[in-house]
C-alpha positions in Angstrom: 145.9 -129.8 0.2 146.3 -127.7 -2.9 148.4 -129.6 -5.4 147.3 -127.8 -8.6 146.3 -124.1 -8.6 144.8 -122.5 -11.6 145.3 -118.8 -12.1 143.4 -117.1 -14.9 145.2 -113.9 -16.1 144.3 -111.4 -18.7 147.4 -109.4 -19.3 146.7 -106.7 -16.8 148.6 -105.8 -13.6 145.3 -106.0 -11.8 144.9 -109.7 -12.7 148.5 -110.4 -11.7 147.8 -109.1 -8.1 146.9 -112.7 -7.2 150.4 -114.0 -7.9 151.9 -112.8 -4.7 149.3 -114.7 -2.7 149.7 -117.8 -4.8 153.5 -117.7 -4.6 153.2 -118.2 -0.8 150.7 -121.0 -1.2 152.8 -122.7 -3.9 155.9 -122.7 -1.8 154.2 -123.8 1.4 152.3 -126.7 -0.3 154.7 -127.5 -3.2 151.8 -127.0 -5.5 152.0 -126.6 -9.3 150.6 -123.3 -10.6 149.0 -123.3 -14.0 148.6 -119.9 -15.6 145.7 -119.5 -18.0 144.9 -116.8 -20.5 141.7 -117.0 -22.5 141.4 -115.3 -25.9 137.8 -114.4 -26.5 136.6 -114.9 -30.1 136.4 -111.4 -31.6 134.0 -112.4 -34.3 130.2 -112.5 -34.0 129.1 -112.4 -37.6 125.6 -111.8 -38.8 124.2 -114.0 -41.4 125.1 -111.9 -44.5 128.5 -110.5 -43.3 131.8 -111.4 -45.0 135.2 -111.7 -43.3 138.7 -111.4 -44.7 139.9 -114.8 -43.4 143.5 -114.2 -44.2 143.6 -111.0 -42.2 141.7 -112.6 -39.4 144.2 -115.5 -39.2 147.1 -113.1 -39.2 145.6 -111.1 -36.3 144.7 -114.2 -34.5 148.3 -115.6 -34.7 149.7 -112.2 -33.6 147.4 -112.1 -30.5 148.3 -115.8 -29.8 152.0 -115.0 -29.8 151.6 -112.0 -27.5 149.6 -114.2 -25.1 152.1 -117.0 -25.2 155.0 -114.6 -24.5 153.1 -113.0 -21.7 152.4 -116.4 -20.1 156.0 -117.6 -20.5 157.2 -114.4 -18.7 154.9 -115.1 -15.8 155.9 -118.7 -15.7 159.6 -117.7 -15.6 158.8 -115.3 -12.7 157.3 -118.1 -10.7 160.1 -120.6 -11.5 162.7 -118.0 -10.4 161.0 -118.4 -7.0 161.2 -122.2 -7.1 157.5 -122.6 -7.8 156.5 -125.3 -10.3 154.5 -123.5 -13.1 153.0 -124.3 -16.4 150.8 -122.3 -18.9 147.7 -122.8 -20.9 146.1 -120.7 -23.6 142.4 -121.2 -24.4 139.9 -119.7 -26.8 136.3 -118.9 -26.3 134.1 -117.8 -23.5 136.2 -116.9 -20.4 134.2 -118.5 -17.6 133.7 -121.7 -19.6 137.4 -121.9 -20.5 138.4 -121.4 -16.9 136.1 -124.2 -15.6 137.0 -126.5 -18.5 140.8 -126.0 -17.9 140.3 -126.5 -14.1 138.7 -129.9 -14.8 141.3 -130.9 -17.4 144.2 -130.2 -15.1 142.6 -131.5 -11.9 142.9 -128.1 -10.2 142.3 -128.1 -6.4 142.0 -124.3 -6.3 141.1 -121.5 -8.7 142.8 -118.2 -7.7 141.5 -115.0 -9.2 142.2 -111.3 -8.7 139.0 -109.2 -9.0 138.6 -105.6 -9.9 137.4 -103.3 -7.2 134.2 -101.5 -8.2 131.6 -99.9 -6.1 127.9 -100.8 -6.2 126.2 -104.1 -5.6 128.2 -107.0 -4.1 127.9 -109.0 -7.3 129.4 -106.2 -9.4 132.2 -105.7 -6.9 133.9 -109.0 -7.8 133.3 -108.8 -11.5 131.4 -110.9 -14.0 134.1 -113.5 -14.6 134.6 -114.1 -10.9 130.8 -114.2 -10.4 130.5 -116.8 -13.2 133.3 -119.0 -11.8 131.9 -118.6 -8.2 128.4 -119.8 -9.4 129.6 -122.8 -11.4 132.9 -124.1 -9.8 132.8 -127.1 -7.6 136.3 -126.5 -6.2 137.6 -123.8 -3.8 138.2 -120.4 -5.2 140.5 -117.7 -3.8 139.4 -114.2 -4.7 141.7 -111.3 -4.1 140.4 -107.8 -4.6 143.0 -105.9 -6.6 143.4 -102.2 -7.2 143.8 -100.4 -10.5 146.2 -101.1 -13.4 148.5 -98.4 -12.4 
């Protein structure tokens, strides 16, 4: 049923809470797990602002390396458990990048850990999860996670 599972992660333990659930699915279904980290563009320049492009590029490359190392560590964790895993790094708007990646890889399932907040039901599963829920045309597994402890 689920051959390709997309897992968006953001570097937090809270986001990684989904991994235990997906590990079980991956083993049962012999699915491939694709870990995705999205780097949001940090720049929103006004018309007359100037940017130090060299400094920006150095910072961008530094963040990219940290993200790649993070994804590779998660992939190794899954492979140690005999789960087929791959990684993707995207840039831009998070929800759009998740949906685009899901379409590109032919994902059958998007698995997301949400942060647990009180208040309205929409707020309780977070803005990224809400955006994915509204726009995705494939099944979504949401797991409510705790804090980053």
